[in-house]
C-alpha positions in Angstrom: 1.4 -132.4 53.9 2.9 -129.3 55.5 0.9 -126.3 54.0 0.6 -123.4 56.3 -2.9 -122.1 56.8 -4.0 -118.8 58.4 -7.4 -119.0 60.1 -9.0 -115.6 60.6 -12.0 -116.1 62.8 -13.2 -114.1 65.8 -15.5 -116.9 67.2 -13.3 -119.0 69.4 -15.4 -122.2 69.0 -15.4 -122.0 65.2 -11.7 -121.1 65.2 -10.9 -124.1 67.4 -13.1 -126.5 65.3 -11.3 -125.5 62.1 -7.8 -125.5 63.7 -8.3 -129.0 65.2 -9.5 -130.6 62.0 -6.8 -129.0 59.9 -4.2 -130.2 62.3 -5.6 -133.7 62.1 -5.3 -133.5 58.3 -1.7 -132.5 58.5 -1.8 -128.8 58.0 0.2 -126.2 60.0 -2.1 -123.5 61.3 -2.0 -120.1 62.8 -5.1 -118.4 64.2 -5.9 -114.7 64.2 -8.9 -113.3 66.0 -9.3 -110.0 64.2 -8.1 -108.2 61.1 -5.1 -106.5 62.7 -3.8 -109.8 64.0 -4.2 -111.2 60.5 -2.2 -108.4 58.9 0.6 -108.8 61.5 0.7 -112.5 60.8 1.1 -112.3 57.0 3.7 -109.6 57.4 5.9 -111.8 59.5 5.1 -115.3 58.2 4.5 -117.2 55.0 1.1 -118.9 54.3 -0.2 -121.1 51.5 -3.9 -120.2 52.1 -6.1 -118.1 54.3 -9.5 -119.1 55.7 -11.2 -115.8 56.4 -14.4 -114.7 58.1 -15.9 -111.4 56.8 -17.5 -109.9 59.9 -14.3 -109.3 61.9 -13.2 -106.7 64.5 -10.6 -104.0 63.4 -10.6 -104.9 59.7 -13.3 -107.0 58.0 -12.6 -109.8 55.6 -13.1 -107.6 52.5 -10.7 -105.0 53.8 -8.1 -107.8 54.4 -8.1 -109.1 50.9 -5.7 -106.5 49.4 -3.2 -107.4 52.1 -3.5 -111.1 51.2 -3.2 -110.4 47.4 -0.1 -108.3 48.0 1.5 -111.4 49.6 0.0 -113.7 47.0 -2.0 -115.7 49.5 -5.1 -117.3 48.2 -8.3 -116.7 50.3 -11.4 -118.8 51.0 -14.1 -116.8 52.7 -15.9 -118.7 55.5 -18.8 -116.5 56.5 -22.3 -116.5 57.9 -23.2 -113.9 55.3 -25.2 -116.1 52.9 -26.6 -113.3 50.6 -25.7 -113.4 47.0 -24.3 -109.8 47.1 -21.7 -110.8 49.7 -20.7 -113.9 47.8 -20.4 -112.0 44.5 -18.4 -109.2 46.2 -16.0 -111.6 47.8 -15.3 -113.5 44.5 -15.1 -110.3 42.5 -12.5 -108.9 44.9 -10.4 -111.9 44.2 -11.2 -114.7 46.7 -10.8 -118.2 45.4 -13.9 -119.6 47.0 -16.7 -118.7 49.4 -18.2 -121.1 52.0 -21.3 -120.3 54.1 -21.6 -121.1 57.8 -22.7 -123.5 59.1 -20.5 -125.8 57.0 -19.4 -129.4 56.9 -15.8 -129.8 57.8 -15.1 -132.3 55.1 -16.5 -129.9 52.5 -14.2 -127.2 53.8 -11.2 -129.5 53.5 -12.1 -130.6 50.0 -12.5 -126.9 48.9 -9.1 -126.2 50.4 -7.5 -129.0 48.5 -9.0 -127.8 45.2 -7.7 -124.2 45.8 -4.3 -125.4 46.9 -4.0 -127.6 43.8 -5.3 -124.8 41.5 -2.8 -122.4 42.9 0.0 -125.0 42.7 0.6 -125.2 46.5 -0.4 -128.8 47.1 2.2 -131.6 47.2 2.3 -133.8 44.1 3.1 -136.9 46.1 1.3 -138.6 49.0 2.7 -141.4 51.1 1.3 -143.8 53.7 3.2 -146.8 55.0 4.8 -148.4 51.9 2.2 -146.8 49.6 3.0 -143.8 47.3 0.6 -141.9 45.2 1.6 -139.5 42.4 -1.3 -137.1 42.0 -0.2 -135.9 38.6 0.1 -139.3 36.9 -2.4 -141.1 39.2 0.2 -143.8 39.7 -0.1 -145.9 42.9 2.7 -148.0 44.1 3.2 -150.3 47.1 6.8 -151.3 48.0 7.8 -149.8 44.6 5.4 -152.1 42.7 2.6 -150.6 40.6 -0.9 -151.3 41.9 -3.8 -151.1 39.5 -6.8 -149.2 40.9 -10.0 -148.3 39.2 -10.9 -144.7 38.9 -13.3 -144.6 41.9 -10.9 -146.7 44.0 -8.2 -144.2 43.3 -10.4 -141.2 44.2 -11.5 -143.0 47.4 -7.9 -143.7 48.4 -7.0 -140.1 47.8 -9.8 -138.9 50.0 -8.6 -141.2 52.9 -5.0 -140.2 52.5 -5.8 -136.5 52.6 -7.9 -136.9 55.8 -6.1 -139.4 58.0 -7.7 -139.8 61.4 -11.0 -138.3 60.3 -14.2 -140.4 60.5 -16.1 -140.2 57.3 -19.6 -141.4 56.8 -20.6 -143.4 53.8 -22.8 -140.5 52.8 -19.8 -138.1 53.0 -17.7 -140.4 50.8 -20.5 -140.8 48.3 -20.8 -137.0 48.0 -17.1 -136.4 47.7 -16.1 -139.3 45.4 -19.2 -140.3 43.5 -20.8 -136.8 43.3 -24.2 -135.4 44.1 -25.8 -137.0 41.0 -25.1 -140.5 42.2 -28.4 -142.2 43.2 -27.2 -145.7 44.1 -26.8 -147.3 47.6 -24.1 -146.7 50.1 -23.2 -150.3 49.8 -21.0 -149.4 46.9 -18.7 -147.6 49.3 -18.2 -150.8 51.3 -17.3 -152.7 48.1 -14.7 -150.1 47.1 -13.2 -150.0 50.6 -12.9 -153.8 50.6 -11.1 -153.5 47.3 -8.6 -151.0 48.7 -8.0 -153.1 51.7 -7.3 -156.1 49.6 -5.1 -154.4 47.0 -3.1 -152.3 49.4 -3.1 -154.5 52.5 -4.9 -151.9 54.6 -7.1 -154.3 56.6 -6.0 -152.8 59.9 -5.3 -149.2 58.9 -8.6 -148.6 57.0 -10.8 -149.1 60.0 -14.6 -149.5 60.1 -16.4 -147.2 62.5 -19.4 -149.1 63.6 -22.7 -147.8 62.2 -21.0 -144.6 60.8 -18.4 -145.2 58.2 -14.6 -145.5 57.9 -11.4 -143.9 59.2 -7.8 -144.2 57.9 -5.7 -144.6 61.1 -3.0 -142.1 61.7 0.4 -143.8 61.7 2.4 -143.5 65.0 
């Protein structure tokens, strides 16, 4: 994963939080602290996606959108403005998505993935060790041999592969893979993780984080 992401955020702590987590997930990032810096960045560099605050110095997020559209850069607004009017305005102007602060970093990453996929900027193949995943055909291979995964096992594997090094709670995984309507126990996550470890020989790499959840180790 080598997509380039522009982070336009004037709060240094939030900017650093997003930057650090995106870097861990394999993205290349550039940070801009105000609207003018953002314009300068897109005029000199190519980006696959912009994460943009609305309340910014110099030029606000709404004023920046035409510059992004001119360069064909999809935008996700990440803003403390939670009112319906701001959300509607951002989406009507042409933003791909709108996320309200405070936000869960995993939710931000998943929304990014969906936008990158929808705008055809996401890689079609993922690889880890001797494992390859074709996201278009949902084919999973290990050492060139096809591995049969159930639907939820596949979606769980995809979630781990797209967020290497990130600790994910069982509740996070239930929300992202099983969906909000699932009302079963978190034990089902453990069962599916065990299946992935067995089928793909990930006993060491797919680590248990005591009393929290799981993490796919970053390969050195």
